[in-house]
N, C-alpha and C positions, 0 to 999 in steps of 0.2 A: 603684338597690336603697334602700329605705328604712331608716334606721339608729334602732334604738331601744335602750331598756334595759329589762333584766330584774331584778325583785326576787330577792333572796336572802334570803328570811325564816326560814331555818333554817341552823343551822352547818354548813358544808360538811365538818366533822370528825365532830361527834357529832350532829348533826341536830336539837339542841335549838332551840327558838322563842325562847328567851330572849334578849334583845339589850340590851346597854349601850352607849348613844350616846356615842362619843368624840370625834367631828367631823361638822359638819354644814354644808356651803358650797354657795351657788350659784356655778358655773363662772365667773359673771361677776364674782365678789368678788375684790379684790385681797387678798394677792399671787397668788393662785391663777390669774386670768385672765392676768397677765403672764407668768407660768411657763409655761402651756399655750401661749401665742402665741410665746413664744421657743423652747421645746423642740421643737413640732411646727412651726416655720416658717410658720405661717399656714395650715397645709395642713387643719385642722379648720375646717370652715364654723361661723360663729356660730350658726347656725339649728340645727345638729344637737345643742347643748349648750344651746340657750336654755332648755329647761324641765327639765333635769337637775340632779342635786345629788351633790355628791361627799360621800358619808356613808361613815364607819369606824365600824365596831360591834366591840364584844368579846361573845362568847358567853358567857351567863350561866351555863353549867356548865362548860364546859372552858376558858373564857378566850382562845379562839383568836380573834385579830384579823383582819377581813377587811373588805372593801368591799361595800356593799350600797346601790344596785343596781350591776349591772355591763352591759356592753354585750352585746347580744343578738348572735346569730351573724352577721349581716349587718353588725353594728358591728364585731365582733372580725376580721372579714375586711378592712374598712375600716381598720381601725387598724394592722394589721401588713402590709398591701399597700400602702397608699395614705398613711396618716398618717404612719408612722414613716419616718425617713431612710433608705431603703435603700441609696443611693449612699453615704452617710456611713458607714453599717454595715459595707459591704463595705471601703470604702477604710482602715477601722479595721484590719480583719483583714489586707488585703493589706500596709498598711505598718507591721505589728506588729513591735517589736524582738525580740531574741533571748531576753528573758526570758519571753514567752509561750511559747515553743517549749521552753525549758529546763522550764517548768511541765509542757508535756505530755509531755515525756521522762521526767520524774519520774514521772508517773501511769503512764506505759508500763512503767516499771521495777516499780511496785507491782502492776500488773497481772500481769506476768510472775511475780511471786512469789507472788500468789494462785493462779495455775494453772501451776505448775513443770512445764511439757511444752513440744514444740514450738508456737511461738505460732500457726502455721496450723490448729493443731487446737482453738484456742479462738474460739468463735463471739461476737462482740461486736456490741451495737446501741447506736448513738448515738442516742438519742430526743430530738428537737429540735435537730437538728444544726447549724442555722444554715447557714453557708455551705460547711461542710464540712472545715475545716482540722484539727480534732481526728481526723476519721475518716481524713484523710491521712496524720497521723502513726502512727495505729494501723496504717495499712497498710505504712508505711516499716518498721514493727517486726515486720511478718509475721504479724498477727492477721487473722484472717477477720471483716472488719467490714463493716455496713451501717448506712446512715444513714436516718432517718425525719423528715420536716420538712414543715409543712404549707405554707409559702411556694412556691409554683411557681418564682418566680425564684431563691429559693436552692436548690431542688432542682436546677434546670439547671445553675447554677453549680457545685455540687458534682459533678454528673456530668461537666462539663467538666474536673474535677481528677481524673477518674478512680474517683470513690466509687460504690460500689454502693448505690443507692438504692431503698428500698422505699416504694410509695405507701400501704399501709396496714399495720396491724399483723398479723401472720400467726397469732396464737392458740396455743394449746397446741402445735401440731405445730412451732413455731419452735426451740425447744430452744437459747435463747441462754444462754451461759454466764456474761456481763457485760453489764449494762445500764447506759449511761452517761446521766444526765439531769441536765445543767448548766444552772442557771437557767431551769427549765420551769415547774415546779409553783405558783411564785407567779403564774403567768399563767392558770391553768385555772379555768374556772368550777366545774366539778365534779371537783376534783382526786382525791378518793377513787376514783370510778368509773375515772378514768384509770389511776391507781395499780394497782388490781385486773386491769385489762386487760394492763398489763404485766407483772405477776406471773404471768398465764397464759403469757407467752411465754418465762419462765425454766425452765431445767433445774431439777430438785428441789435441788440443791446449787448452784445459780446464786446471783449476787451482782448487787445493784441498788445503784447509787450514785446519791444524791440531793444536790444542792447548790443551796441557794436564799438569798436575802438574809437576812442576820441581824437579826431584829426584837427583838433583846434590848433590854429598856429603853424601848422605843418608846411602848407605852401610856403609861408614865408621864411621857415628854417631851410626848406629844401633850396629855394632860390639863393638863400644867403650863404649856406655852407655846403651844398650838395648833399648827395645820398649818405647816410651812415647807417650802421646797423640798429642804432637806437631809435629809427623812425619806424616802430612797429605797426602804425597804422597804415603803412603802404609796404608791409613784408612782401618781398619779391614772390611771385606764383601765387601767394594764397591770399592776401588781403588786397584785393583788386579793386574794392571800392573803398575810398575815405570820406568818411562822414562827418560833420559837424552839428551842433544840435541845430542850427537853423536848416540845414538842408536834409536832416533827417525829417524835420515837420514837413518840408516841401515833398520829400519822398512821401511820406504816408499820405499826405494830402492828395497826390495824385492818384492814389487808390480809394480814395474816398473817406479818408480817416481824418479824425480830429484828435488833438491832445486832450487827455484828462489827467487830473492830479490824483495821485493816490492818497488814501487818508494819512493823516500824521500819525507817526509811529515814534514817540518818545518815551523812554523810561528815566525815573529820576535817578537811576543808579548810573547811567550814562548820557545824562542831558546834554551837556556840552558837545560831546561828539555826536550825538543824535541830531543836534540843531544844525552843526556843521554839514552832516550827510543830508539834511532836509533841504538847505540852502543850495548844495551842490545838485541834488535830485530835481529841484524844482525849476531851477534856472540857467545852469550851466552844463549837465552831464549829457552824454550820449546813450543814456537807457531811459525810455520813456513808456508810457501807456497810452494807446489811442482807442478811439471807439468810433463806430460807423457814424 
């Protein structure tokens, strides 16, 4: 299957065609070429990227930062099925320490406080569930959870864990109370279209959780020092949308969503770190909850 690139000549958030060029590199330029070779382990053919350029632009109207061009549908399939290290990704989840599961457990307690009723009465969707480990934790807490994932291998693995997997979004009849989208929307070529499709799956009083890499200050660093591998919020090929907290709110608002604050989650045993987390979550971070 031939892999190509598509122009995104209008902003994915506001549709403006005004662009300010922030970065324009040939994929054969250093240090980009060395980073791509190392990160993808040589799984991307040099021919695929021979005529492509890594361009990062800012919208001239809303200042949203995004990549243009991006891989076409065949390229996205190759990226997430063949080029990404699937075995390494799975091993990372299988070998995760208790900190990851403590984080998941904290999210389950927040979910329970948002919907104070027997957990089996709360319908949950993990959109972009990966290997299914968050879903498995939600199941352990008793929630009625389903997972949606494009990768066939990841879907199969989740099913082996006992996760209920759906192959397509069910639309308005779904009636989900809570949709969890962790590290998904930075990857999507048409994020607003996808967000509106998700909103259609929510109950009228449902809640949507969005978490994306924090692009705060990235534009200034890119303009001052140029591209470096540490700028993960604009990872070449993959992180094609770069969100800050303010444009995450703008993005959700365009789909008819408004921010909501999660209930406080403080424990006496870790009060100081809990307060720091709450301050970050409520005023600075790019992981937020929204309601219609």
